[in-house]
N, C-alpha and C positions, 0 to 999 in steps of 0.2 A: 373430728368430734367423736367422743366415746359413747354417747348416749343419745337415743332418739328424742327423749324429752328435752334435752338441751337444744337440739336442732329446732324443735317446735317453739321453744321459748324465744330463740333468736330469730325466728321467722325464716329459716332456711329450708328450701324444699329438698327432697331426696335426690333430685337430679343434679343439684349443685355440690353434692358430696364428692370428695376425692379420696379414693382408697390410699391409705398410707400404711407403712410398717414402722413402728417405733422400736428402736433397739436401745435398751438401757444398759449402761456400763456403770458398775459400782466399784469404787476403790475401797476395799475392806481393810486395807492396811493403815498403818500409822504415818506413813510418809506419802508425800505428793508423788504422782506418777505422770508420765507423758505417754499417751497412747499414740503410737506411730501408725498402726494399721488395724483395721477391723475386717475380718474375713470370715468365710464360712467354709468349713472343711467338707469335702465331698467324699472322696475315697482315695486311698493310697497316694499321698503327697500331692493331691490336686485340691485347690481351693477356689471358691468363688470370690471374685473381686467386684464390688458394687460401685458404680460410678457416682451414685448419689452420696454414698458415704465417703468416697475419696475427696470430695469437695469440702468436707467438714473435718478432715484430718490434716495434721496431727492436732491434738487438743490436750490440755492439761486436765488431770483429775485430782483435785485436792483430797487429802486424807479423809476417809469416812464420808465421802460425798458421792452423789449419783449424777450422771450426765446422760441426757436423752438425745439420741440421734434419730432423724426421721428420713425414711426413704419414700420417695414418691410425692413429696409436697408440691413439686412442679409437674406432676404427671409421670407417666411411664411405668407405673407400678399397678398391677392388677391383683386383686385378692386371690391368694393361693399360688402366686407365681414363685414364691420363695418358701422353702421349708423353714420351719422355725427352730430347727435343731442344729447343734454343733457350730454356733458362732464362737469365735475366739478373738482375743485382742493380743496384739504384739506391742510391748512397751518399749521405751527408749533403750533399754539394755538388751533388746532382742529376745526377751523371754515371752513365752506363750502363756496366756491365762484364759481359762481356768487350768489348774494343774492336771486335771484328768485328760484334757485335750493335749497338753504337752506330753504326757506319758503315752497317750495313744499314738501320737505322731512319731514319738521316739521308737516305739515298737514296730511301726509300719515301715520305717527306713530299713534298707538292706544293711546287714551286718558286714563290716569289712574288717578283716583281721590284718593287723599291721605286722609285717615281718620284722623281727628284731635282728640286731647284729649277731647275737649269740646263736640264733637259729641257723643262720647262713654259714657261720664258722664251723659248726659241728658237722662232721662227715656223716653221711647217711649210711645206714647199715644195708648191706646187700643180702638178698635172700640166697642162701646156699641151697643148691638143689640136691643135697645129700639125703 
């Protein structure tokens, strides 16, 4: 419940409340999408995976629609256990949304330079000690 007055109207005592975390996913595009994963980035290529959310995945999100997922409806979630920042979704094409998280993770990955055939075929110059 989101409001104390609503609880009083329904006749529910405060001890019967269960803390939950609602995560809202909105498809702002014009096409339907299928969300494969919903994660929370921590730092440097490490992400939190939540068991409560895994049971609700994958799910379709129609264009311009919102889907709410709930963590802790069966218990196991305490208020303040999870930070409310850096949640991201992975769609069926393996793209990360929102874009700022995709770019942030791309920058955090180590850069690997591929050696090309032209680089290995060219002889290296030797330093002359003259």
